[in-house]
C-alpha positions in Angstrom: 0.0 -0.1 0.0 1.4 3.4 -0.8 0.5 6.4 1.5 0.5 10.0 0.3 -0.8 13.2 2.1 -2.0 16.3 0.7 -2.8 19.6 2.5 -5.7 21.7 1.1 -8.2 24.3 2.0 -11.6 23.5 2.7 -12.6 25.2 -0.6 -10.6 22.7 -2.5 -11.3 19.7 -0.3 -14.2 18.4 -2.4 -12.4 19.0 -5.6 -9.3 16.9 -4.6 -11.3 14.2 -3.2 -13.2 13.9 -6.6 -10.1 13.7 -8.4 -8.7 11.0 -6.1 -11.6 9.0 -6.5 -11.7 9.3 -10.3 -7.8 7.9 -10.3 -9.3 4.5 -9.3 -6.5 3.0 -7.4 -7.4 4.8 -4.2 -8.4 2.4 -1.4 -8.9 4.7 1.5 -9.2 8.5 2.1 -8.8 10.0 5.4 -9.6 13.6 6.3 -7.6 15.3 9.3 -8.0 18.8 10.7 -5.0 21.0 11.2 -4.4 19.6 14.5 -4.1 15.9 13.0 -7.4 14.9 14.5 -9.3 12.5 12.2 -12.5 14.0 11.0 -13.6 11.1 8.6 -12.3 8.2 6.9 -13.7 6.6 3.8 -12.7 3.1 2.5 -13.3 2.8 -1.3 -13.8 -0.3 -3.2 -12.7 -1.1 -6.7 -15.5 -0.2 -9.1 -17.5 2.3 -6.8 -19.7 4.5 -9.0 -22.3 7.2 -9.0 -25.1 6.5 -6.4 -22.7 4.7 -4.1 -20.1 7.4 -4.0 -22.7 10.1 -3.4 -22.9 10.0 0.4 -19.1 10.2 0.7 -19.2 13.4 -1.6 -22.0 14.8 0.7 -20.0 14.2 3.9 -16.8 15.8 2.3 -18.9 19.0 1.3 -20.3 19.2 4.7 -16.7 18.9 6.1 -15.3 21.6 3.6 -18.1 23.9 4.7 -16.8 24.0 8.3 -12.9 23.8 8.3 -10.4 26.1 6.9 -7.2 23.8 6.3 -7.0 20.2 6.4 -4.9 17.3 5.3 -5.9 14.3 3.3 -4.1 11.0 3.7 -4.5 8.6 0.8 -3.9 4.9 0.8 -3.5 3.5 -2.8 -3.0 0.0 -4.2 0.6 -0.8 -5.0 1.7 -2.3 -8.3 4.4 -4.9 -8.1 7.0 -2.7 -9.5 6.2 0.3 -7.2 7.9 0.5 -3.8 5.9 1.6 -0.7 6.6 5.3 -0.1 5.3 8.0 2.2 5.5 11.6 1.2 3.7 15.0 1.8 2.7 17.3 -1.2 
């Protein structure tokens, strides 16, 4: 499993989560506040689409409306050639 983190503002949170879901290889998204407290965690399964992802996006939109800055932790599937790496963007 490869792990990444992204620092975003509340207004860009929903956009970034949609981008990550569209990439298709994301297994879990965790949203943390600026104090590293977990606000939400969403496990994603292969092939999740449309109506099934709507509750996740609604929850992310609600979180984005009330926070200023946050961190997104992403767990991705690892391909055989790819080493496990942690980095912050």
